[in-house]
PABA-779272 format. One record per residue (C-alpha): residue number from 1; residue in one letter; x, y, z. Coordinates in Angstrom, 3 decimals. Each point is the difference from the previous one (the first is absolute). Example, Ala and Ser with C-alpha at 12.3 -4.5 7.8 and 13.67 -1.06 7.14 Angstrom:
# residues 2
+-----+------+----------+----------+----------+
| seq | type |     east |    north |       up |
+-----+------+----------+----------+----------+
|   1 |    A |   12.300 |   -4.500 |    7.800 |
|   2 |    S |    1.370 |    3.440 |   -0.660 |
+-----+------+----------+----------+----------+
***
This chain:
# residues 250
+-----+------+----------+----------+----------+
| seq | type |     east |    north |       up |
+-----+------+----------+----------+----------+
|   1 |    M |    3.103 |    3.936 |   16.376 |
|   2 |    R |    3.015 |    2.055 |   -0.094 |
|   3 |    D |   -2.014 |    3.283 |   -0.300 |
|   4 |    M |   -1.289 |   -0.887 |    3.578 |
|   5 |    N |    3.793 |   -0.961 |    0.994 |
|   6 |    I |   -1.323 |   -3.692 |    0.265 |
|   7 |    D |    2.627 |   -2.040 |   -2.143 |
|   8 |    E |   -1.528 |   -3.688 |   -0.083 |
|   9 |    R |   -1.287 |   -2.342 |   -2.699 |
|  10 |    L |   -3.704 |    0.027 |   -0.898 |
|  11 |    S |   -2.316 |   -2.808 |   -0.098 |
|  12 |    C |   -0.181 |   -1.090 |   -3.890 |
|  13 |    L |   -2.790 |   -2.471 |    0.882 |
|  14 |    F |   -2.033 |    2.654 |    1.845 |
|  15 |    I |    0.104 |    2.131 |   -3.052 |
|  16 |    Y |   -0.397 |   -2.704 |   -2.631 |
|  17 |    Y |   -3.235 |   -1.310 |    1.835 |
|  18 |    N |   -1.441 |    3.585 |    0.212 |
|  19 |    A |    0.743 |    0.858 |   -3.542 |
|  20 |    R |   -1.951 |   -3.291 |   -1.118 |
|  21 |    L |   -2.877 |    1.182 |    2.274 |
|  22 |    Y |   -0.117 |    3.232 |   -1.096 |
|  23 |    R |   -0.070 |   -1.018 |   -3.950 |
|  24 |    K |   -2.363 |   -2.683 |    0.744 |
|  25 |    P |   -1.857 |   -0.293 |    3.351 |
|  26 |    G |   -1.273 |   -3.545 |    1.130 |
|  27 |    A |    1.938 |   -3.174 |   -0.682 |
|  28 |    I |    3.701 |    0.683 |    0.080 |
|  29 |    N |    2.162 |   -2.058 |   -2.589 |
|  30 |    D |    3.751 |    0.261 |   -0.805 |
|  31 |    D |   -0.553 |    1.263 |   -3.230 |
|  32 |    G |    2.267 |    3.242 |    0.083 |
|  33 |    A |   -0.775 |    3.503 |    0.847 |
|  34 |    T |    0.078 |    3.373 |   -2.276 |
|  35 |    K |    2.174 |    2.839 |    0.815 |
|  36 |    K |   -3.153 |    2.440 |    0.302 |
|  37 |    A |   -1.571 |   -2.481 |    2.519 |
|  38 |    T |    3.039 |   -0.364 |    2.139 |
|  39 |    A |    0.672 |    4.038 |    0.377 |
|  40 |    L |   -3.748 |    0.416 |    0.927 |
|  41 |    A |   -0.139 |   -2.895 |    2.302 |
|  42 |    L |    3.161 |    1.538 |    1.803 |
|  43 |    R |   -1.885 |    3.317 |    0.169 |
|  44 |    K |   -3.266 |   -1.648 |    1.247 |
|  45 |    F |    1.419 |   -2.768 |    2.358 |
|  46 |    G |    3.506 |    1.195 |    0.975 |
|  47 |    V |    2.706 |   -2.287 |    0.298 |
|  48 |    C |    1.817 |   -1.886 |    2.965 |
|  49 |    S |    3.569 |   -1.540 |    0.648 |
|  50 |    E |    1.056 |   -3.262 |   -1.484 |
|  51 |    S |    0.565 |   -1.017 |    3.882 |
|  52 |    L |   -3.651 |    0.385 |    0.437 |
|  53 |    W |   -1.476 |   -2.028 |   -2.987 |
|  54 |    K |    3.032 |   -2.101 |   -1.197 |
|  55 |    Y |    0.275 |   -1.556 |   -3.533 |
|  56 |    D |   -1.504 |   -3.343 |    0.176 |
|  57 |    V |   -1.106 |   -1.760 |   -3.416 |
|  58 |    L |   -2.746 |   -1.802 |    1.886 |
|  59 |    N |   -1.508 |    3.217 |    1.105 |
|  60 |    V |    0.074 |    1.640 |   -3.412 |
|  61 |    N |   -3.758 |    0.147 |   -0.260 |
|  62 |    K |   -0.590 |    0.276 |    3.827 |
|  63 |    K |   -1.396 |    3.286 |    1.435 |
|  64 |    P |    2.235 |    1.537 |    2.377 |
|  65 |    P |   -1.939 |    0.307 |    3.793 |
|  66 |    P |   -1.666 |    3.200 |    0.886 |
|  67 |    E |    2.639 |    1.213 |    2.385 |
|  68 |    I |    2.516 |   -0.251 |   -3.148 |
|  69 |    Y |   -2.224 |    2.222 |   -1.890 |
|  70 |    R |   -0.476 |    2.401 |    3.011 |
|  71 |    I |    3.747 |    0.485 |    0.367 |
|  72 |    A |    0.298 |    0.425 |   -3.726 |
|  73 |    S |   -2.522 |    2.636 |   -0.318 |
|  74 |    R |    1.940 |    2.434 |    1.988 |
|  75 |    V |    1.971 |    0.734 |   -3.328 |
|  76 |    T |   -1.103 |    0.914 |   -3.263 |
|  77 |    V |    1.470 |    0.801 |   -3.205 |
|  78 |    K |    0.219 |    2.536 |   -2.916 |
|  79 |    P |   -0.431 |   -1.594 |   -3.153 |
|  80 |    L |    1.283 |    1.517 |   -3.092 |
|  81 |    K |   -1.219 |   -1.007 |   -3.865 |
|  82 |    V |    3.010 |    0.402 |   -2.269 |
|  83 |    P |   -0.874 |    0.521 |   -3.852 |
|  84 |    R |    1.545 |   -2.624 |   -2.220 |
|  85 |    N |    2.544 |    2.454 |   -1.165 |
|  86 |    I |    3.782 |   -0.685 |   -0.010 |
|  87 |    N |    0.811 |    3.457 |    1.301 |
|  88 |    A |   -2.344 |   -0.484 |    2.847 |
|  89 |    I |    1.510 |   -3.229 |    1.136 |
|  90 |    K |    3.500 |    1.482 |   -0.277 |
|  91 |    T |   -1.050 |    3.244 |    1.994 |
|  92 |    C |   -1.432 |   -2.395 |    2.983 |
|  93 |    L |    3.217 |   -2.079 |   -0.189 |
|  94 |    A |    2.073 |    3.249 |    0.171 |
|  95 |    N |   -1.864 |    1.125 |    3.069 |
|  96 |    Q |    0.228 |   -3.348 |    1.570 |
|  97 |    V |   -3.561 |   -0.607 |   -0.430 |
|  98 |    P |   -0.498 |   -3.901 |   -0.795 |
|  99 |    V |   -2.591 |   -1.152 |   -2.630 |
| 100 |    I |   -1.300 |   -3.289 |   -0.998 |
| 101 |    I |   -0.694 |   -1.099 |   -3.495 |
| 102 |    G |   -1.584 |   -3.219 |   -1.537 |
| 103 |    I |    1.592 |   -1.486 |   -2.850 |
| 104 |    R |    0.000 |   -2.993 |   -1.908 |
| 105 |    M |    2.591 |   -2.371 |    0.949 |
| 106 |    G |    1.558 |   -1.338 |   -3.364 |
| 107 |    S |    2.392 |   -2.061 |    2.152 |
| 108 |    I |   -0.415 |   -1.532 |    3.457 |
| 109 |    D |    3.256 |   -1.943 |   -0.079 |
| 110 |    G |    2.731 |    2.183 |    1.307 |
| 111 |    N |    2.684 |   -1.766 |   -1.866 |
| 112 |    E |   -1.464 |    0.983 |   -3.019 |
| 113 |    V |   -0.082 |    3.522 |    1.152 |
| 114 |    R |    3.592 |   -0.106 |    0.645 |
| 115 |    A |    0.627 |   -1.641 |   -3.319 |
| 116 |    N |   -1.853 |    2.830 |   -1.687 |
| 117 |    N |    2.259 |    2.617 |    1.634 |
| 118 |    G |   -2.672 |    0.826 |    2.634 |
| 119 |    Y |   -3.072 |    0.174 |   -2.212 |
| 120 |    L |   -3.308 |   -1.743 |   -0.255 |
| 121 |    R |   -0.748 |   -2.025 |   -2.880 |
| 122 |    R |   -1.471 |    2.286 |   -2.772 |
| 123 |    L |   -3.703 |   -0.245 |   -0.248 |
| 124 |    D |   -2.029 |    1.199 |   -3.081 |
| 125 |    P |   -2.144 |    2.930 |    1.281 |
| 126 |    N |   -2.512 |   -0.608 |   -2.666 |
| 127 |    D |   -0.737 |   -3.670 |    0.976 |
| 128 |    P |   -3.645 |   -0.013 |    1.521 |
| 129 |    C |    0.644 |   -3.378 |    1.276 |
| 130 |    L |    2.628 |    0.693 |    2.472 |
| 131 |    D |   -2.311 |   -0.880 |    3.098 |
| 132 |    E |   -0.961 |   -3.420 |   -1.412 |
| 133 |    K |    3.495 |   -0.667 |   -0.774 |
| 134 |    G |    0.994 |    0.501 |    3.831 |
| 135 |    Y |    1.616 |    3.448 |   -0.078 |
| 136 |    R |   -1.936 |    1.463 |    2.871 |
| 137 |    C |    0.958 |    3.387 |    1.542 |
| 138 |    H |    2.423 |    0.093 |    3.041 |
| 139 |    S |    0.765 |    2.787 |    2.314 |
| 140 |    V |    3.531 |    1.256 |    0.078 |
| 141 |    V |    1.394 |    3.316 |    1.449 |
| 142 |    P |    2.191 |    2.065 |   -2.184 |
| 143 |    V |    3.089 |    1.326 |    1.902 |
| 144 |    G |    1.891 |    1.968 |   -2.626 |
| 145 |    Y |    0.386 |    0.723 |   -3.471 |
| 146 |    D |    2.901 |    0.222 |   -2.723 |
| 147 |    E |   -0.915 |    2.912 |   -2.481 |
| 148 |    K |    2.560 |   -1.176 |   -2.490 |
| 149 |    A |   -1.444 |   -3.576 |   -0.218 |
| 150 |    K |   -3.494 |    1.245 |    0.347 |
| 151 |    H |   -1.003 |   -2.535 |    2.726 |
| 152 |    F |   -1.212 |    0.103 |    3.592 |
| 153 |    I |    2.041 |   -2.400 |    2.491 |
| 154 |    A |   -2.875 |   -1.945 |    1.787 |
| 155 |    R |    0.111 |   -2.293 |    3.203 |
| 156 |    N |   -1.816 |   -3.252 |   -0.044 |
| 157 |    S |   -1.354 |   -1.876 |    3.141 |
| 158 |    W |    1.264 |   -3.194 |   -0.694 |
| 159 |    G |    3.250 |    0.067 |    1.935 |
| 160 |    R |    3.512 |    1.198 |   -0.866 |
| 161 |    N |    0.812 |   -3.517 |   -1.856 |
| 162 |    W |   -2.163 |    1.417 |   -2.847 |
| 163 |    G |    1.171 |    2.205 |   -2.726 |
| 164 |    L |    2.634 |    2.349 |    0.455 |
| 165 |    D |    0.084 |   -0.438 |    3.737 |
| 166 |    G |   -3.822 |    0.383 |    0.305 |
| 167 |    Y |   -0.098 |    2.936 |   -2.606 |
| 168 |    F |   -0.668 |    0.298 |   -3.676 |
| 169 |    Y |   -0.503 |    2.457 |   -2.615 |
| 170 |    V |   -3.273 |    1.309 |   -1.371 |
| 171 |    P |    0.145 |    2.142 |   -3.585 |
| 172 |    Y |   -1.568 |    3.026 |    0.230 |
| 173 |    E |   -2.093 |   -0.916 |   -3.259 |
| 174 |    D |   -1.495 |   -3.093 |    2.038 |
| 175 |    I |   -1.465 |    2.376 |    2.733 |
| 176 |    M |   -1.746 |    1.847 |   -2.840 |
| 177 |    A |   -1.416 |   -2.995 |   -1.757 |
| 178 |    K |   -3.373 |   -0.490 |    1.258 |
| 179 |    N |   -0.030 |   -3.832 |   -0.605 |
| 180 |    L |    3.126 |   -0.328 |    2.082 |
| 181 |    V |   -1.238 |    1.531 |    3.330 |
| 182 |    N |   -2.714 |   -0.141 |    2.209 |
| 183 |    Y |   -1.519 |    3.046 |   -1.800 |
| 184 |    P |   -3.530 |    0.107 |    1.808 |
| 185 |    D |    1.835 |   -0.245 |    3.484 |
| 186 |    G |    2.469 |    2.918 |   -0.771 |
| 187 |    I |    2.873 |    0.908 |    2.146 |
| 188 |    W |   -0.319 |    0.767 |    3.735 |
| 189 |    S |    2.338 |    0.976 |    3.039 |
| 190 |    I |   -0.496 |    0.827 |    3.594 |
| 191 |    T |    1.534 |    3.371 |    0.821 |
| 192 |    E |   -0.289 |   -0.048 |    3.673 |
| 193 |    I |   -1.197 |   -2.285 |    2.968 |
| 194 |    M |   -1.600 |    2.283 |    2.565 |
| 195 |    L |   -2.019 |   -0.117 |    3.271 |
| 196 |    R |   -3.616 |   -0.258 |   -0.697 |
| 197 |    T |   -2.237 |    2.931 |    0.671 |
| 198 |    S |   -3.666 |    0.507 |   -0.489 |
| 199 |    H |    0.596 |    1.159 |   -3.665 |
| 200 |    M |    1.015 |   -2.848 |   -2.679 |
| 201 |    P |    2.901 |    1.067 |   -2.196 |
| 202 |    N |   -0.558 |    1.182 |   -3.434 |
| 203 |    V |    0.931 |   -2.173 |   -2.787 |
| 204 |    G |    2.959 |    2.240 |   -1.949 |
| 205 |    R |    0.072 |   -0.048 |   -3.663 |
| 206 |    L |    3.596 |    0.981 |   -1.462 |
| 207 |    Y |   -0.168 |    1.990 |   -3.065 |
| 208 |    V |    2.997 |    0.564 |   -2.181 |
| 209 |    P |    0.478 |    1.761 |   -3.551 |
| 210 |    G |   -0.682 |   -2.608 |   -2.547 |
| 211 |    Y |   -2.485 |   -2.744 |   -0.483 |
| 212 |    N |   -2.261 |   -1.637 |    2.796 |
| 213 |    L |   -1.446 |   -3.301 |    0.263 |
| 214 |    D |   -2.236 |    0.153 |   -2.898 |
| 215 |    G |    2.838 |    1.123 |   -2.546 |
| 216 |    Q |   -1.520 |    3.548 |    0.048 |
| 217 |    R |    1.430 |    3.255 |    0.999 |
| 218 |    P |   -1.463 |    0.922 |    3.453 |
| 219 |    R |   -2.539 |    2.749 |    0.045 |
| 220 |    Q |    1.276 |    1.418 |    3.157 |
| 221 |    L |    3.447 |   -0.783 |    1.262 |
| 222 |    Y |    0.535 |    1.017 |    3.706 |
| 223 |    T |   -3.476 |   -0.825 |    1.675 |
| 224 |    Q |   -0.499 |   -2.339 |    2.910 |
| 225 |    I |    3.482 |   -0.078 |    1.000 |
| 226 |    L |    1.075 |   -0.409 |    3.708 |
| 227 |    P |    1.839 |    2.814 |    1.202 |
| 228 |    T |    4.034 |    0.310 |    0.310 |
| 229 |    L |    1.026 |   -3.388 |   -1.065 |
| 230 |    H |   -2.277 |    0.228 |   -3.113 |
| 231 |    R |    1.341 |    3.473 |   -0.863 |
| 232 |    R |    3.520 |   -1.425 |    0.159 |
| 233 |    L |   -1.165 |   -2.799 |   -2.400 |
| 234 |    I |   -1.173 |    2.578 |   -2.540 |
| 235 |    A |    2.975 |    1.954 |    0.300 |
| 236 |    S |    2.360 |   -2.857 |   -0.619 |
| 237 |    V |   -1.765 |   -0.793 |   -3.320 |
| 238 |    T |   -0.226 |    3.659 |   -1.317 |
| 239 |    H |    3.314 |    0.783 |    0.760 |
| 240 |    G |    1.844 |   -3.131 |   -0.458 |
| 241 |    Y |    1.520 |   -0.777 |    3.402 |
| 242 |    W |   -0.113 |   -3.788 |   -0.154 |
| 243 |    P |    3.340 |   -2.002 |   -0.340 |
| 244 |    R |    1.152 |   -0.389 |   -3.605 |
| 245 |    S |    1.798 |   -3.411 |    0.511 |
| 246 |    S |   -1.598 |   -3.156 |    1.697 |
| 247 |    F |   -0.193 |   -0.015 |    3.716 |
| 248 |    F |   -1.318 |   -2.157 |    3.110 |
| 249 |    H |   -1.855 |    0.978 |    3.136 |
| 250 |    K |    1.355 |   -2.136 |    2.613 |
+-----+------+----------+----------+----------+
***
């Protein structure tokens, strides 16, 4: 909540519960959440601090009490839909806008990733049976990129002992392979946490020169972009202001 001068940890359990509730109202199971549902649930329900609704695996399917919802509803977010486009992701990173991508994990063993110089085991993008083989999509956060090596640097959520101190590399070509990413869910971000008003924030869509989610050139490039920040994002792509070498946002 740094935009409101509140630097505290947010409740992962509150976010996870409501993402599942938004996607599939009714019985809640520990069966994962989509990025789209997470972003839109944050907009609808808000979020509370970790101290108010602490992570406890025994409460993973438990609904938070009404008082927690009341406190969380004081804030909302501005979601941003990002095209599955290499330039779009790099532009967000260069402007310190985090994005989440869902990729198939060819390796879940961190030792295997280290032995493979930071890369996951390569999967066949034309294999129609990846789900049946257990290669499900998992959400990770790109934090930088290496233009020479043509890969993103991504942070996993399995601790610092996994992979390269918790990080690994995702080749650009894997991002563009429909069967190796969570293609229907897309790529989402949150550009701002803000105090709630009577008007629900619009969902922003970032358009950049090139190809969008469906592999076609966008019919109209610069529409539905939230002001100020998104104009900067577009300018970064248009004029090539992103860093040329790999970088991390700390």
